[in-house]
C-alpha positions as CSV (number, residue, x, y, z in Angstrom):
1,X,35.2,1.9,-10.0
2,X,32.5,4.4,-9.1
3,X,32.9,8.1,-8.5
4,X,32.3,8.8,-4.8
5,X,30.8,12.2,-5.7
6,X,27.9,10.7,-7.7
7,X,24.9,9.2,-5.9
8,X,24.6,5.4,-6.5
9,X,21.7,4.4,-8.7
10,X,18.7,3.0,-6.7
11,X,19.6,4.6,-3.4
12,X,17.2,7.0,-1.8
13,X,18.1,10.7,-2.4
14,X,16.6,13.8,-0.9
15,X,14.2,15.7,-3.2
16,X,15.5,18.8,-4.8
17,X,13.6,22.0,-5.8
18,X,11.8,25.0,-4.4
19,X,8.5,24.7,-2.7
20,X,5.6,26.1,-4.9
21,X,2.7,24.8,-2.8
22,X,2.0,23.2,0.6
23,X,-1.2,21.1,1.2
24,X,-2.8,19.3,4.1
25,X,-3.7,16.2,2.1
26,X,-2.1,14.2,-0.7
27,X,-5.3,14.6,-2.7
28,X,-4.9,18.4,-2.6
29,X,-1.2,18.1,-3.7
30,X,-2.2,15.8,-6.5
31,X,-4.9,18.2,-7.6
32,X,-2.3,21.0,-7.7
33,X,0.0,18.9,-10.0
34,X,-3.0,17.9,-12.1
35,X,-3.9,21.6,-12.5
36,X,-0.4,22.4,-13.6
37,X,-0.5,19.5,-16.1
38,X,-3.9,20.6,-17.5
39,X,-2.3,24.0,-18.1
40,X,0.6,22.4,-20.0
41,X,3.2,23.0,-17.3
42,X,6.2,20.7,-17.6
43,X,5.2,18.4,-14.6
44,X,8.4,16.4,-14.9
45,X,10.0,19.3,-13.0
46,X,7.7,18.6,-10.0
47,X,8.0,16.4,-6.9
48,X,5.4,15.7,-4.3
49,X,7.0,15.3,-0.9
50,X,5.4,14.1,2.3
51,X,6.7,16.0,5.3
52,X,6.5,15.0,9.0
53,X,5.9,11.4,8.3
54,X,3.8,9.3,10.8
55,X,3.0,5.7,11.0
56,X,-0.7,5.4,11.8
57,X,-2.2,2.2,13.0
58,X,-6.0,2.2,12.9
59,X,-7.6,-0.3,15.2
60,X,-10.5,-2.1,13.4
61,X,-11.9,-4.3,16.1
62,X,-11.4,-7.0,18.8
63,X,-9.8,-10.3,17.7
64,X,-11.5,-13.4,19.2
65,X,-11.0,-17.1,18.7
66,X,-14.2,-17.1,16.6
67,X,-12.8,-14.5,14.2
68,X,-9.4,-16.3,14.0
69,X,-11.0,-19.6,13.2
70,X,-13.4,-18.2,10.7
71,X,-10.6,-16.2,9.0
72,X,-8.3,-19.2,8.8
73,X,-11.0,-21.4,7.4
74,X,-12.1,-18.8,4.8
75,X,-8.6,-18.0,3.6
76,X,-7.7,-21.7,3.5
77,X,-10.8,-22.5,1.5
78,X,-9.9,-19.9,-1.1
79,X,-6.3,-21.2,-1.4
80,X,-7.5,-24.8,-1.5
81,X,-10.1,-23.9,-4.2
82,X,-7.3,-22.4,-6.3
83,X,-5.0,-25.4,-6.0
84,X,-8.0,-27.8,-6.5
85,X,-8.9,-26.0,-9.7
86,X,-5.3,-26.3,-10.9
87,X,-5.2,-30.0,-10.0
88,X,-8.6,-30.6,-11.7
89,X,-7.0,-29.5,-15.0
90,X,-4.4,-32.2,-14.8
91,X,-6.2,-35.1,-13.2
92,X,-8.5,-37.3,-15.4
93,X,-11.9,-38.3,-14.2
94,X,-14.3,-36.4,-12.0
95,X,-13.0,-32.8,-11.7
96,X,-14.9,-32.2,-8.5
97,X,-12.9,-34.6,-6.4
98,X,-9.6,-32.6,-6.6
99,X,-11.5,-29.4,-6.1
100,X,-13.3,-30.8,-3.0
101,X,-10.0,-32.2,-1.7
102,X,-8.3,-28.9,-2.3
103,X,-10.9,-26.9,-0.4
104,X,-10.9,-29.3,2.6
105,X,-7.1,-29.5,2.8
106,X,-6.9,-25.7,2.4
107,X,-9.4,-25.2,5.3
108,X,-7.3,-27.5,7.5
109,X,-4.1,-25.7,6.6
110,X,-5.7,-22.3,7.0
111,X,-7.1,-23.2,10.4
112,X,-3.7,-24.4,11.7
113,X,-1.8,-21.5,10.2
114,X,-4.2,-19.0,11.8
115,X,-4.7,-20.7,15.2
116,X,-1.1,-21.4,16.1
117,X,0.2,-17.8,15.9
118,X,-2.9,-16.5,17.8
119,X,-2.4,-19.2,20.5
120,X,1.3,-18.4,20.9
121,X,0.5,-14.6,21.3
122,X,-1.4,-15.4,24.5
123,X,-3.7,-12.4,24.2
124,X,-0.8,-9.9,23.7
125,X,-2.5,-8.5,20.6
126,X,-6.2,-9.1,20.7
127,X,-7.2,-6.7,18.0
128,X,-7.0,-6.2,14.2
129,X,-5.7,-3.1,12.6
130,X,-4.3,-1.6,9.4
131,X,-1.1,0.4,9.1
132,X,-0.5,3.5,7.0
133,X,2.4,5.9,6.5
134,X,0.9,9.4,6.3
135,X,2.4,12.9,6.2
136,X,1.6,16.0,8.2
137,X,1.6,18.0,5.0
138,X,2.5,17.5,1.3
139,X,4.8,20.0,-0.4
140,X,5.0,20.4,-4.2
141,X,8.6,21.1,-5.1
142,X,9.7,22.5,-8.5
143,X,12.9,22.9,-10.4
144,X,14.2,26.4,-9.5
145,X,14.2,27.5,-13.2
146,X,10.4,27.2,-13.5
147,X,9.3,27.5,-9.8
148,X,8.0,31.1,-10.2
149,X,5.8,30.1,-13.1
150,X,4.4,27.2,-11.1
151,X,3.8,29.3,-8.1
152,X,1.9,31.9,-10.1
153,X,-0.2,29.2,-11.8
154,X,-1.0,27.5,-8.4
155,X,-2.0,30.9,-6.9
156,X,-5.0,30.9,-9.3
157,X,-6.1,27.5,-8.1
158,X,-8.6,27.4,-5.3
159,X,-8.2,24.2,-3.3
């Protein structure tokens, strides 16, 4: 039986510590921790926390039937090449036959697996994009026993 007062292993827990620095970008927070590490600070007492999280979707371009077909054929060809190469290691005789068969079969599979979802969407999402989880700011937290030392060391760092 587990103790209800102890957090269960593997479950998310809020970060603990005192803020010793706040930065606009993750790279700046990382540079601050690196600075502390270079100056032999016990960095195992630090945590970088992203605050004010946002999901950002950056639109890359318009999605057309031509792009869907080309993408399906290309990804299918790579997958088919991989399986064709594996098959050519096992099959005796001309090694190019399983490779060619794999590429052609992969292209057919890739075309079908790309075209069907696009056709079903009926133009509801005619663009490509990437998703990121970003923070409005990044705080560096430190164990309270050494927070003052970390804050003093970071005060000398010009970011």
